C-alpha angles and dihedrals in degrees: 000000000000128000092253092054091052091050092048092049091047092052094047093048091049086056090066091053098076093050095046091045090051090047091052090049091051093047096047109017090233119163112253091247090055089050089051091050091053090046095056099034099048092039089055094045095050095041091050091049089056093053105050096140095049092045093051091052094056117113105210098219122165090262092052094047091048091051094048092048090048093050093047096046093046091050090050092048091049094050096043096044094045094050089045089053091049091052092050098042124006138287093256096048093043091050092047094051097040101044095033096052098044097078090041091055091047092048091051091049090050092048092051094047095045095035091227135098120260116265120271089248091056092049092048091049093050092046093050091046093051092048092047093049092049092052094042093049094040122208101295120207115250130215109212128008096225093042091050092048090050091049092050089050090054090050090052088052088051091049090049090051092052091045092051090046089054097045098047094046093056084082102057122214097172133017114280095253099057091038095057097036094053092036090056089050091053092047091049092051090050092053096039097087090052092047093048092050089054095043128266103191111141126199109237097238127136094237092052095047093046091050092050092049093047092049092047097045112031108037092025120033097023097038095047091043091055090045093053091046090053094048090074092069104028136069117254093245093048090050094048091051089062087071089074086076087070098072091034092055092043090052093050092048091048091052094046101042108018101044093241117156125232116215123216091255091054091048089052089050090052090050091052090050089052091050090049090053093047091051090045096048095040088074121080111261117265111358094046088068094047097261126099120240110256129231123243124265116312116250109265094015093119113310118065117229 
């Protein structure tokens, strides 16, 4: 499948993560950080179990270890900061700030490194995405000015973590599967002490266990694996823009299955997000966004051929 298809699937699968995470919280009463710890840890365990041959072939050089630690820590930072931002503001505002600012941060990094402004197409895509997210999320009421500012700061930290995750993984060290499976394990271990301190006891019921497995596998291991695979042939900004499918998918699923209504303003926001994605994906991957497509992992970098 093409790079664009991988990015679309990743964004859509991420859109199921918020709903399944909220369902797990409702079923168990777990703190969001405990949910995030389960998400990363179990996703990493199961994904690693499915890749025994690739894992055994890894040569854990200093470069490989550094990359896996970076991936795991950035995933943990993203999850913890985002959930912290949600707790201090609201889901809609946290999603708007986190997903909306990620491509902006990446575009700024690219402009500084290349010493040239982003392409007109990139700027149009980012502008449409930001406008669409703002309309889709609405302008949520806030409780306290300082609390809201702190929450937004946490969301910017989350966005920076996702941006850094995207940028560093454009240069692959390992194949996408081992990178994300072991990276999720590292991230889960990082969040585990926080989760344990907040309580991680799960009732042994079929609905709870199925929800945990779905959250860990579909919007986590599979979605991030597809995203890393697509990063080899897409620009960082184009890849980050695929994340706007997350709130769009979540909104559609909420309307279809949870009897939530979508106002005209929200529908217009969804339309703008769709236009942003069409403009983004209508370009050829990589060079159309001002960044060359990257080759696969170098021989001997970490996985033996």
